[in-house]
Legacy VTK file of the C-alpha trace (Angstrom):
# vtk DataFile Version 3.0
C-alpha trace
ASCII
DATASET POLYDATA
POINTS 650 float
-0.009 -0.042 0.005
1.732 3.095 -1.212
-0.223 5.927 0.221
-1.063 6.888 3.761
-4.407 8.242 4.842
-4.490 11.979 4.250
-5.949 12.622 7.696
-7.980 10.431 10.008
-10.964 10.778 10.689
-11.325 13.771 8.582
-9.348 14.101 5.451
-7.835 17.488 4.681
-9.858 19.062 1.849
-7.854 22.254 1.243
-4.408 22.817 2.709
-1.262 20.712 1.874
0.627 19.744 4.955
4.395 19.650 4.636
5.667 16.234 5.693
8.620 16.010 8.089
10.760 14.842 5.109
9.817 17.948 3.141
10.747 20.318 5.998
14.450 20.996 5.951
16.876 19.690 8.655
15.826 20.695 12.217
12.345 21.632 11.147
11.655 18.085 10.007
12.859 16.733 13.298
10.744 19.286 15.126
7.606 18.277 13.227
8.101 14.678 13.861
8.864 15.137 17.595
5.857 17.419 18.086
3.517 14.997 16.350
4.884 12.134 18.308
4.466 13.781 21.594
1.072 14.928 20.825
-0.092 11.345 20.036
1.635 10.287 23.282
-0.170 13.017 25.179
-3.514 11.815 23.728
-2.859 8.280 24.774
-1.711 9.334 28.251
-4.820 11.467 28.909
-6.989 8.757 27.419
-5.643 6.192 29.763
-5.442 8.287 32.990
-8.247 10.855 32.278
-8.164 14.291 30.738
-6.867 17.457 32.303
-9.490 19.990 33.526
-11.612 20.789 30.486
-10.347 24.337 29.668
-6.755 23.516 30.392
-6.982 20.321 28.260
-8.438 22.159 25.282
-5.844 24.878 25.472
-3.040 22.439 25.507
-4.542 20.528 22.757
-5.051 23.621 20.448
-1.616 24.844 21.448
0.156 21.649 20.242
-1.972 21.893 17.058
-0.784 25.383 16.419
2.829 24.332 17.210
2.665 21.765 14.595
0.244 23.302 12.133
1.629 26.710 11.617
5.119 25.541 10.570
3.676 22.647 8.507
1.008 24.553 6.534
2.239 27.311 4.343
0.811 30.863 4.707
0.320 31.131 0.916
1.445 29.911 -2.450
4.675 31.937 -2.308
5.798 30.680 1.020
8.990 28.692 1.092
8.350 24.979 0.672
11.052 23.475 3.027
10.795 25.707 5.976
8.343 28.020 7.744
8.593 31.714 6.966
9.280 34.400 9.472
5.662 35.297 9.547
5.018 31.573 10.595
7.544 31.875 13.300
5.946 35.013 14.711
2.542 33.498 14.669
3.935 30.330 16.308
5.355 32.286 19.181
2.161 34.233 19.596
0.047 30.940 19.593
2.166 29.198 22.085
1.930 32.250 24.260
-1.798 32.585 24.087
-2.530 28.830 24.643
0.051 28.781 27.396
-1.526 31.772 29.073
-4.986 29.977 28.800
-3.673 26.791 30.138
-1.960 28.321 33.018
-4.805 30.550 33.994
-7.629 28.215 33.200
-9.150 28.081 36.760
-9.463 31.895 36.882
-10.786 32.237 33.318
-13.335 29.604 33.700
-14.778 31.286 36.801
-14.721 34.879 35.649
-18.079 36.500 35.999
-17.171 40.283 35.715
-14.091 42.528 35.204
-11.766 40.340 32.952
-8.379 42.042 32.685
-7.111 43.838 29.524
-4.751 40.848 29.123
-7.699 38.446 29.094
-9.248 40.382 26.222
-5.946 40.765 24.234
-5.164 37.072 24.607
-8.705 36.132 23.687
-8.738 38.175 20.524
-5.357 36.888 19.421
-6.500 33.232 20.156
-9.540 33.611 17.940
-7.499 35.203 15.055
-4.745 32.537 15.191
-7.423 29.724 15.440
-9.138 31.040 12.305
-5.912 31.591 10.484
-4.831 27.994 11.095
-8.369 27.005 9.935
-7.857 28.913 6.732
-4.597 27.174 6.064
-5.893 23.675 6.819
-9.596 23.639 5.739
-9.915 26.781 3.533
-11.832 29.927 3.689
-15.374 28.589 4.269
-15.196 28.328 8.193
-13.412 31.661 8.260
-15.887 33.405 6.175
-18.701 32.045 8.108
-17.138 33.127 11.390
-16.423 36.586 10.194
-19.938 37.144 8.871
-21.354 36.037 12.244
-18.956 38.298 14.143
-20.152 41.153 11.983
-23.714 40.160 12.468
-23.198 40.062 16.295
-21.715 43.585 16.236
-24.004 45.191 13.662
-27.205 43.055 13.847
-29.186 45.777 15.390
-29.288 47.362 11.876
-30.995 44.229 10.439
-34.699 44.758 10.268
-37.375 42.115 10.981
-37.120 38.775 12.803
-33.300 38.482 12.338
-32.409 41.741 13.960
-31.156 41.958 17.576
-30.186 44.472 20.217
-26.546 44.423 19.250
-23.360 43.352 21.023
-20.081 45.118 21.861
-16.683 43.793 20.893
-16.207 42.835 24.671
-19.416 40.927 24.543
-18.336 38.869 21.603
-14.841 38.236 23.176
-16.310 37.114 26.454
-18.685 34.779 24.676
-16.014 33.197 22.457
-12.976 32.983 24.841
-13.886 33.169 28.512
-15.297 30.006 30.268
-16.091 26.781 28.539
-18.186 28.147 25.629
-17.154 29.688 22.429
-13.804 28.244 21.072
-13.527 25.981 24.263
-17.135 24.555 23.781
-18.508 21.177 23.175
-16.893 20.309 19.868
-13.345 21.185 20.945
-13.817 19.062 24.163
-15.182 16.073 22.292
-12.340 16.181 19.670
-9.630 16.494 22.280
-11.002 13.765 24.624
-13.122 11.401 22.591
-12.038 11.620 18.981
-8.300 12.134 19.065
-7.281 8.834 20.542
-9.286 7.037 17.565
-7.096 8.928 15.190
-3.991 7.504 16.829
-5.611 4.038 16.936
-6.365 4.198 13.167
-2.768 5.188 12.378
-1.489 2.366 14.455
-3.821 -0.221 12.811
-2.827 1.124 9.423
0.925 0.910 10.045
0.597 -2.582 11.444
-0.877 -3.867 8.238
-4.519 -3.250 8.788
-5.314 -1.981 5.230
-3.431 -4.962 3.689
-5.405 -7.313 5.936
-8.765 -5.866 5.139
-7.946 -5.969 1.407
-6.963 -9.722 1.725
-10.163 -10.469 3.683
-12.181 -8.782 0.894
-10.435 -10.834 -1.758
-11.128 -14.000 -0.054
-14.843 -13.133 0.677
-15.807 -11.617 -2.750
-13.019 -12.118 -5.241
-14.440 -15.237 -6.897
-17.927 -13.548 -7.366
-19.298 -11.747 -10.379
-17.790 -8.269 -10.421
-15.378 -9.527 -7.927
-13.059 -6.368 -8.077
-15.870 -4.034 -7.366
-17.169 -6.135 -4.420
-13.593 -6.329 -3.081
-13.462 -2.507 -3.087
-16.935 -2.394 -1.270
-15.916 -4.847 1.380
-12.426 -3.641 1.871
-13.359 0.073 2.110
-16.194 -0.849 4.566
-13.745 -2.768 6.833
-11.093 -0.120 6.821
-13.715 2.533 7.230
-14.695 1.103 10.444
-11.305 2.011 11.695
-10.510 5.228 9.914
-13.952 6.965 9.914
-12.782 9.172 7.019
-14.114 9.070 3.410
-11.242 10.697 1.641
-8.551 8.923 3.756
-10.314 5.682 3.002
-10.272 6.295 -0.704
-6.618 7.358 -0.449
-5.458 4.114 1.126
-7.727 1.219 0.058
-8.414 2.849 -3.296
-4.801 2.712 -4.315
-5.247 -1.033 -4.624
-8.876 -1.468 -5.413
-9.219 1.032 -8.186
-6.176 -0.283 -10.030
-7.600 -3.748 -9.687
-10.915 -2.703 -11.032
-9.335 -0.975 -13.979
-7.037 -3.949 -14.623
-10.024 -6.275 -14.881
-11.923 -4.097 -17.392
-13.782 -1.640 -15.214
-14.114 1.891 -16.805
-12.187 4.607 -14.785
-15.397 6.495 -13.924
-17.104 3.391 -12.566
-14.039 2.229 -10.625
-13.603 5.748 -8.992
-17.391 5.837 -8.280
-17.512 2.419 -6.580
-14.459 3.300 -4.337
-15.732 6.707 -3.337
-19.127 5.230 -2.452
-17.595 2.382 -0.371
-15.174 4.893 1.303
-17.967 7.282 2.229
-19.679 4.528 4.142
-16.807 4.331 6.616
-18.153 7.550 8.221
-21.454 5.755 9.201
-20.117 2.267 9.907
-19.661 1.161 13.439
-17.751 0.608 15.627
-15.710 3.654 14.837
-17.607 6.219 12.854
-16.632 9.588 11.908
-15.961 12.366 14.529
-19.428 13.658 13.958
-20.773 10.550 15.736
-18.850 11.305 18.948
-20.198 14.942 18.705
-23.723 13.608 18.336
-23.352 11.413 21.419
-22.356 14.437 23.473
-25.041 16.846 22.003
-27.900 14.512 22.566
-26.458 12.976 25.810
-26.545 9.342 24.562
-23.676 6.923 25.122
-21.681 6.468 22.033
-22.154 2.706 22.181
-26.002 3.441 21.712
-25.266 5.712 18.763
-22.995 2.937 17.129
-25.629 0.334 17.752
-28.410 2.474 16.273
-26.270 3.128 13.072
-25.643 -0.585 12.532
-28.697 -1.518 10.373
-28.601 1.694 8.220
-24.964 1.190 7.672
-25.444 -2.433 6.698
-28.243 -1.260 4.226
-25.881 1.298 2.811
-23.212 -1.392 2.016
-25.977 -3.842 0.831
-27.100 -1.195 -1.711
-23.575 -0.413 -2.800
-22.841 -4.140 -3.105
-26.074 -4.818 -5.011
-25.371 -2.000 -7.470
-21.929 -3.353 -8.062
-23.335 -6.808 -8.744
-25.955 -5.623 -11.135
-23.570 -3.270 -13.030
-20.990 -6.107 -13.210
-23.661 -8.490 -14.722
-24.676 -5.803 -17.214
-21.171 -4.972 -18.220
-19.704 -8.507 -18.152
-17.265 -8.070 -15.338
-16.206 -11.416 -13.864
-14.209 -12.769 -10.928
-10.760 -11.781 -9.728
-8.076 -14.123 -11.095
-7.515 -17.032 -8.713
-3.746 -16.318 -8.351
-4.555 -12.833 -6.966
-6.631 -14.306 -4.129
-4.812 -15.227 -0.943
-5.438 -18.379 0.750
-7.852 -18.222 3.688
-5.513 -20.258 5.799
-2.908 -17.391 5.576
-5.394 -14.889 6.856
-6.230 -17.013 9.844
-2.641 -17.361 10.923
-1.822 -15.600 14.273
0.856 -13.508 12.447
-1.721 -11.955 10.094
-4.848 -11.834 12.167
-3.686 -11.431 15.822
-2.379 -7.895 15.635
-5.632 -6.746 13.913
-8.487 -8.797 15.361
-7.453 -8.593 19.030
-7.252 -4.789 19.235
-10.654 -4.523 17.335
-12.161 -7.066 19.714
-10.788 -5.221 22.752
-12.337 -2.083 21.472
-15.850 -3.535 20.745
-15.875 -5.566 24.003
-15.016 -2.620 26.135
-17.492 -0.298 24.411
-20.194 -2.949 24.912
-19.123 -3.233 28.572
-19.887 0.538 28.977
-16.213 1.708 29.165
-15.894 5.340 27.839
-14.755 5.543 24.199
-11.278 7.018 25.094
-10.646 4.319 27.619
-11.627 1.614 25.211
-9.560 3.131 22.456
-6.486 3.454 24.730
-6.402 -0.131 25.659
-7.116 -1.227 22.109
-4.224 0.961 20.836
-1.897 -0.473 23.458
-2.828 -3.982 22.554
-2.209 -3.232 18.801
1.271 -1.763 19.533
2.334 -4.498 21.888
1.019 -7.290 19.751
2.688 -5.831 16.581
6.135 -5.360 18.277
6.286 -8.627 20.107
4.747 -10.801 17.185
8.376 -11.385 16.138
10.845 -11.790 19.102
14.030 -11.376 17.184
15.920 -8.235 18.293
16.281 -6.840 14.754
12.541 -7.424 13.988
11.394 -5.839 17.373
13.608 -2.767 16.696
12.194 -2.438 13.155
8.621 -2.813 14.428
9.180 -0.383 17.281
10.320 2.243 14.747
7.211 1.431 12.669
5.034 2.128 15.696
6.817 5.411 16.353
6.067 6.307 12.888
2.425 5.409 13.451
2.341 7.954 16.402
3.836 10.525 14.259
1.223 9.827 11.477
-1.522 9.975 14.145
-0.233 13.215 15.656
-0.270 14.799 12.098
-3.758 13.662 11.533
-4.950 15.641 14.641
-4.186 19.049 13.303
-7.440 19.347 11.251
-9.481 18.047 14.125
-8.121 20.618 16.472
-8.813 23.606 14.152
-12.116 22.112 13.217
-13.141 21.936 16.762
-12.209 25.531 17.543
-13.667 27.011 14.456
-16.938 25.080 14.807
-17.335 26.170 18.532
-16.619 29.787 17.487
-19.599 29.541 14.943
-21.855 27.616 17.442
-21.004 30.259 20.104
-22.039 33.097 17.784
-25.291 31.303 17.033
-26.028 31.156 20.725
-24.937 34.776 21.463
-27.060 36.242 18.771
-29.984 33.831 18.983
-29.569 33.106 15.146
-29.866 29.378 15.492
-33.416 29.722 17.130
-34.513 32.112 14.581
-33.378 29.939 11.673
-35.082 26.931 13.344
-38.399 28.827 13.862
-38.269 30.076 10.273
-37.642 26.530 8.981
-40.623 25.217 10.809
-42.738 28.008 9.360
-41.375 27.342 5.824
-42.113 23.688 5.970
-45.767 24.605 7.006
-45.541 22.032 9.871
-44.828 19.141 7.466
-42.159 16.872 8.661
-41.601 15.647 4.978
-40.947 19.156 3.898
-38.642 19.906 6.835
-36.661 16.855 6.189
-36.255 17.712 2.502
-35.094 21.268 3.498
-32.729 19.740 6.032
-31.155 17.434 3.289
-30.684 20.388 1.008
-29.065 22.467 3.682
-26.657 19.764 4.819
-25.689 19.285 1.028
-25.040 22.858 0.510
-23.019 23.103 3.783
-20.995 20.070 2.694
-19.845 21.984 -0.277
-17.618 24.208 1.922
-16.960 22.346 5.141
-16.137 18.897 6.455
-18.642 16.265 7.572
-18.258 17.032 11.136
-18.554 20.803 10.664
-21.528 20.220 8.390
-23.171 18.165 11.183
-22.364 20.602 13.851
-23.723 23.572 12.144
-26.802 21.824 10.712
-27.812 20.222 13.911
-27.331 23.445 15.918
-29.852 25.311 13.763
-31.965 22.567 12.227
-32.155 19.862 14.959
-34.542 21.872 17.196
-36.797 22.334 14.145
-37.017 18.616 13.522
-37.639 17.618 17.146
-40.187 20.473 17.384
-42.151 18.671 14.648
-42.249 15.534 16.663
-39.128 13.647 15.481
-37.102 11.874 18.156
-33.782 13.573 18.890
-31.718 10.607 17.956
-33.606 10.124 14.719
-33.260 13.793 13.852
-29.514 14.036 14.484
-28.947 10.714 12.676
-30.764 12.137 9.629
-28.547 15.287 9.739
-25.488 13.025 10.150
-26.301 10.952 7.156
-26.694 13.782 4.864
-23.614 15.566 6.162
-21.691 12.327 5.459
-23.102 12.028 1.952
-21.714 15.368 1.033
-18.476 13.525 0.251
-20.322 12.279 -2.869
-22.320 15.256 -4.030
-20.786 17.737 -6.428
-19.432 20.325 -6.842
-17.345 19.636 -3.728
-17.059 16.009 -3.021
-13.976 14.968 -1.188
-14.131 11.162 -1.627
-14.879 11.444 -5.322
-11.960 13.960 -5.909
-9.482 11.436 -4.277
-10.934 8.394 -6.111
-11.161 10.110 -9.433
-7.489 11.273 -9.039
-6.374 7.789 -8.481
-8.462 6.434 -11.339
-7.539 9.109 -13.807
-11.181 9.825 -14.478
-13.318 12.841 -14.978
-14.451 13.773 -11.492
-17.881 15.059 -12.531
-18.728 11.820 -14.363
-17.351 9.892 -11.397
-19.556 11.906 -8.977
-22.590 11.322 -11.254
-21.982 7.457 -11.107
-21.156 7.628 -7.321
-24.575 9.391 -6.628
-26.364 6.574 -8.588
-24.422 3.709 -7.011
-24.806 5.345 -3.474
-28.411 6.433 -3.820
-29.272 4.427 -0.742
-27.395 7.035 1.329
-29.975 9.717 0.320
-32.939 7.312 0.820
-32.282 5.343 3.974
-32.390 8.580 6.190
-35.886 9.321 5.040
-36.832 5.618 5.720
-35.622 5.576 9.382
-37.041 9.029 9.984
-40.533 7.380 9.609
-39.426 3.858 10.415
-37.540 4.154 13.739
-37.223 0.456 14.111
-34.304 0.553 11.693
-32.500 2.516 14.515
-33.368 -0.425 16.970
-36.327 1.420 18.422
-39.352 -0.792 18.873
-40.112 -4.522 19.137
-37.759 -7.185 17.907
-40.484 -8.312 15.291
-40.726 -4.795 13.944
-36.895 -4.436 13.671
-36.661 -7.726 11.763
-39.607 -7.176 9.439
-38.680 -3.504 8.602
-35.019 -4.459 8.164
-35.871 -7.275 5.689
-38.391 -5.220 3.700
-35.946 -2.317 3.488
-33.189 -4.695 2.361
-35.410 -6.193 -0.343
-36.288 -2.774 -1.615
-32.590 -1.812 -1.577
-31.681 -4.783 -3.744
-34.585 -4.251 -6.128
-33.934 -0.529 -6.456
-30.266 -1.236 -7.327
-31.372 -3.662 -10.010
-33.686 -0.974 -11.351
-30.978 1.665 -11.503
-28.493 -0.754 -13.121
-30.975 -1.981 -15.666
-30.410 -5.704 -15.288
-31.457 -8.527 -12.932
-31.351 -12.128 -14.461
-31.158 -10.392 -17.842
-31.557 -6.854 -19.214
-34.542 -4.805 -17.956
-36.756 -2.788 -20.255
-37.322 0.876 -19.344
-40.833 -0.073 -18.179
-39.551 -2.872 -16.011
-37.028 -0.494 -14.409
-39.756 1.943 -13.653
-42.120 -0.558 -12.286
-39.350 -2.195 -10.050
-38.368 1.320 -8.753
-41.936 2.069 -7.891
-42.233 -1.275 -6.155
-39.114 -0.425 -4.127
-40.465 2.935 -3.038
-43.829 1.310 -1.950
-41.903 -1.297 -0.017
-40.217 1.161 2.228
-43.397 3.211 2.789
-44.177 3.226 6.558
-47.783 2.342 6.005
-48.374 -1.519 6.342
-51.026 -1.678 3.590
-48.715 0.313 1.164
-45.553 -1.699 1.832
-47.407 -4.983 1.628
-48.618 -3.909 -1.826
-45.014 -3.013 -2.707
-43.807 -6.412 -1.729
-46.553 -8.100 -3.741
-45.904 -5.898 -6.797
-42.197 -6.552 -6.611
-42.654 -10.303 -6.129
-44.951 -10.377 -9.344
-42.530 -8.300 -11.305
-39.522 -10.456 -10.306
-41.435 -13.667 -11.207
-42.451 -12.264 -14.581
-38.874 -11.177 -15.411
-37.464 -14.455 -14.232
-39.822 -16.431 -16.540
-39.176 -14.202 -19.549
-35.352 -14.046 -19.153
-33.473 -16.038 -21.704
-32.027 -19.308 -20.623
-28.450 -20.277 -21.527
-28.205 -22.822 -24.386
-27.695 -26.415 -23.103
-24.422 -28.053 -23.694
-24.132 -30.844 -26.266
-23.766 -33.448 -23.519
-26.940 -32.177 -21.887
-28.834 -32.200 -25.063
-27.869 -35.859 -25.829
-28.899 -37.002 -22.406
LINES 1 651
650 0 1 2 3 4 5 6 7 8 9 10 11 12 13 14 15 16 17 18 19 20 21 22 23 24 25 26 27 28 29 30 31 32 33 34 35 36 37 38 39 40 41 42 43 44 45 46 47 48 49 50 51 52 53 54 55 56 57 58 59 60 61 62 63 64 65 66 67 68 69 70 71 72 73 74 75 76 77 78 79 80 81 82 83 84 85 86 87 88 89 90 91 92 93 94 95 96 97 98 99 100 101 102 103 104 105 106 107 108 109 110 111 112 113 114 115 116 117 118 119 120 121 122 123 124 125 126 127 128 129 130 131 132 133 134 135 136 137 138 139 140 141 142 143 144 145 146 147 148 149 150 151 152 153 154 155 156 157 158 159 160 161 162 163 164 165 166 167 168 169 170 171 172 173 174 175 176 177 178 179 180 181 182 183 184 185 186 187 188 189 190 191 192 193 194 195 196 197 198 199 200 201 202 203 204 205 206 207 208 209 210 211 212 213 214 215 216 217 218 219 220 221 222 223 224 225 226 227 228 229 230 231 232 233 234 235 236 237 238 239 240 241 242 243 244 245 246 247 248 249 250 251 252 253 254 255 256 257 258 259 260 261 262 263 264 265 266 267 268 269 270 271 272 273 274 275 276 277 278 279 280 281 282 283 284 285 286 287 288 289 290 291 292 293 294 295 296 297 298 299 300 301 302 303 304 305 306 307 308 309 310 311 312 313 314 315 316 317 318 319 320 321 322 323 324 325 326 327 328 329 330 331 332 333 334 335 336 337 338 339 340 341 342 343 344 345 346 347 348 349 350 351 352 353 354 355 356 357 358 359 360 361 362 363 364 365 366 367 368 369 370 371 372 373 374 375 376 377 378 379 380 381 382 383 384 385 386 387 388 389 390 391 392 393 394 395 396 397 398 399 400 401 402 403 404 405 406 407 408 409 410 411 412 413 414 415 416 417 418 419 420 421 422 423 424 425 426 427 428 429 430 431 432 433 434 435 436 437 438 439 440 441 442 443 444 445 446 447 448 449 450 451 452 453 454 455 456 457 458 459 460 461 462 463 464 465 466 467 468 469 470 471 472 473 474 475 476 477 478 479 480 481 482 483 484 485 486 487 488 489 490 491 492 493 494 495 496 497 498 499 500 501 502 503 504 505 506 507 508 509 510 511 512 513 514 515 516 517 518 519 520 521 522 523 524 525 526 527 528 529 530 531 532 533 534 535 536 537 538 539 540 541 542 543 544 545 546 547 548 549 550 551 552 553 554 555 556 557 558 559 560 561 562 563 564 565 566 567 568 569 570 571 572 573 574 575 576 577 578 579 580 581 582 583 584 585 586 587 588 589 590 591 592 593 594 595 596 597 598 599 600 601 602 603 604 605 606 607 608 609 610 611 612 613 614 615 616 617 618 619 620 621 622 623 624 625 626 627 628 629 630 631 632 633 634 635 636 637 638 639 640 641 642 643 644 645 646 647 648 649
């Protein structure tokens, strides 16, 4: 596997991070040491418990700036192999501001009146520095939104109508964004620094210990011999690795380097190969046990244990991959794509050996069992990471091998530390935006207007929510999309009678699917780049193959049993009928089943699939009956293969 994840769990969509090798001399060593120490700090605090909240977040953001400002260039003319003088000045200011906050956390968290001039100065500088690093890492989107909201807070008293407010001073804004545990030290920053960061390190350790290779080999054994084997290998391998990485673009960058080339080698067109990989990679954000960072934020926002979120997401995630796999199967039948050559498929016995499976299976089992036993996610991830490191190092007891493996694990910690930069700036900038929504009351106003615009219809509100999440996803990452949308739209959906978990899961799904929807589609960009395909054609194919990502949220919005709410019988029946509709819908879109489907048959099967997922029993029973009749008619009319001469003589 030639490429590393771009970043885990959020791939970097804008900035280009200088690697330690690209930084000249001492700066390369500096970047590696800071990244390694950051990963070690994350593991240490996950095992023993975090520092006090404000102090912990200040240290976390301070390390992010210490690594990020020298590693991300200010602009296109900045020197490539070293930080510029401006970078060094900003670096010194950032360390000073975050150090001031970490040392004075107890006083700052309890300030009610009369902050000092130094508090205001450090607060203003901290906000500017956080947004500057956000600009370098993510792009202008979050910075522009923050700037507009700050202007709105200062000048909103000029705005007429419902969106106007009394106006706030610069001191009011600084106090809301810097002092206490709100603003840039709010919920998202806390979750990122305590719950999410350790999973980034865990993913890097699993990757460096051969996880991506192992998942690829498992997929080859499971699906390589089937029709369209290469496409199904991509689906399974990306789904398995996505359970660990939680990132669409990082998933496509790692697993896609193998699967896309395999598909192209076996006759898949470049656009189709890139589309299959981008859809499969996007599903990693919604696939338990380790989903994207947004899932951890969701658990905190709705006060539900993460294990409950992961359990509720299981059936929709399986439906997602069922839809992707079915689409691959039917497209393969239509286009004549066959199995992977036997010589490329490893033996199952090799995968079951302790040398291959132990360092991967044991850590994942530790993680799942500890989460199921109600351990906190950071604690479970800490022990899973420790198990992965120890098993990998001591799986070969020769001194030379142990030394080499120790160096590999040190590299994994450096990689994990580098992947934390985007999360730190994302947490700070998202909390700045959420803090401004709260200060100005804009979130409540937008929510109220959304309810009014929908006319009290849940279906209309869900459609508007899907559009908002898709538009937001054009400029921000999945987590930022979820945080912003849930803060302003979540109350509207719950106000219309939707359960909080269902509402937030709906928003989460559409935030995740923005990795597929043009014009900004991170997973498609990465996959198309590897495939050498036109990204717009790849995105179109991806939206067709991954259409289940846009349908399933509407289904579980009206059928909560898919989120494990309700009786066991309802869960089983609703899951089976939705699965059947998913397969039939994939066949209708691909245009083939046993044989080619006519246009009329495709429309009829698509209509039957829609009826089958309808929440009303009489309607979905009609859909099941119609689908069964159509399938029977198609099967009877499908041409049979000609008998062999031996069969004819007998």
